[in-house]
C-alpha positions in Angstrom: 108.8 42.2 86.3 107.6 43.3 83.0 110.5 44.3 81.7 112.1 40.7 81.3 108.9 40.0 79.2 109.2 41.0 75.5 105.9 42.7 73.9 104.0 40.5 72.6 104.8 37.9 75.8 103.2 41.1 77.8 100.5 41.5 75.5 99.6 37.4 76.5 99.8 38.4 80.1 97.5 41.4 80.2 95.0 39.5 77.7 94.9 36.8 80.6 95.1 39.0 83.0 91.6 40.8 81.7 90.1 37.4 80.9 91.0 36.7 84.8 88.7 39.8 86.2 86.2 39.1 83.8 85.4 35.2 84.0 87.1 34.5 87.6 83.7 34.0 89.4 82.6 31.6 86.7 85.7 29.4 87.1 85.3 29.2 91.5 81.7 28.5 90.7 82.5 25.9 88.9 85.4 24.3 90.9 82.9 24.7 93.7 80.1 22.7 91.9 82.2 19.8 91.0 83.4 19.6 94.6 80.1 19.5 95.7 78.6 17.0 93.0 82.1 14.6 94.3 80.9 15.3 97.9 77.3 14.3 97.2 78.1 11.7 94.9 80.4 10.3 97.8 77.7 10.8 100.5 75.6 8.9 98.3 77.6 5.9 98.1 78.2 6.1 102.0 74.7 6.3 102.7 73.4 3.6 99.8 76.1 0.8 101.4 75.0 2.0 105.3 71.3 1.1 104.3 72.8 -2.2 102.5 74.3 -3.8 105.7 71.3 -2.1 107.9 68.8 -3.8 105.9 70.6 -7.0 106.1 71.2 -6.8 109.9 67.5 -5.9 110.1 66.6 -8.8 107.9 68.7 -11.8 109.9 67.3 -10.2 113.2 63.7 -10.6 112.0 64.4 -14.0 110.6 65.7 -15.2 114.3 62.3 -13.2 115.8 60.7 -15.0 113.3 62.2 -18.1 114.1 61.7 -17.9 117.7 58.1 -17.1 117.1 57.5 -20.6 115.3 59.5 -22.5 118.1 57.4 -20.8 120.7 54.2 -21.6 119.0 55.4 -25.0 118.0 56.0 -25.4 122.2 52.8 -24.1 122.9 50.7 -26.2 120.3 52.3 -29.3 121.5 51.8 -27.9 125.4 48.7 -27.8 124.6 47.8 -31.2 123.0 48.9 -32.9 126.3 52.5 -34.4 124.8 55.9 -33.8 126.0 58.2 -31.1 125.1 61.7 -32.3 124.5 64.5 -30.2 122.6 64.3 -32.4 119.8 61.4 -30.2 119.2 63.3 -27.0 119.2 66.0 -26.3 115.8 68.5 -24.6 116.7 68.3 -20.5 116.5 70.3 -19.1 113.2 73.2 -17.1 114.4 73.4 -13.6 113.3 76.9 -12.1 112.1 
């Protein structure tokens, strides 16, 4: 292999090999750090999107529970006053996605 290169090219190859021997762990460490940073960033994006979806779902559930509580309170107040409870008093329930 070294027979097909001239003297200058052999020197450059030797310098490159020496540089690699001195710096290979730094290069490998930098590659691993870049991959870890990318994985952490993508994980944060996934977690953030999932937390946003969960929060909106929980808000819809809490909102529907509040509506049920308000409706049941209205029915109870109407029943206590002796008035007749009709379906017109009960508002439609919100649908969650």
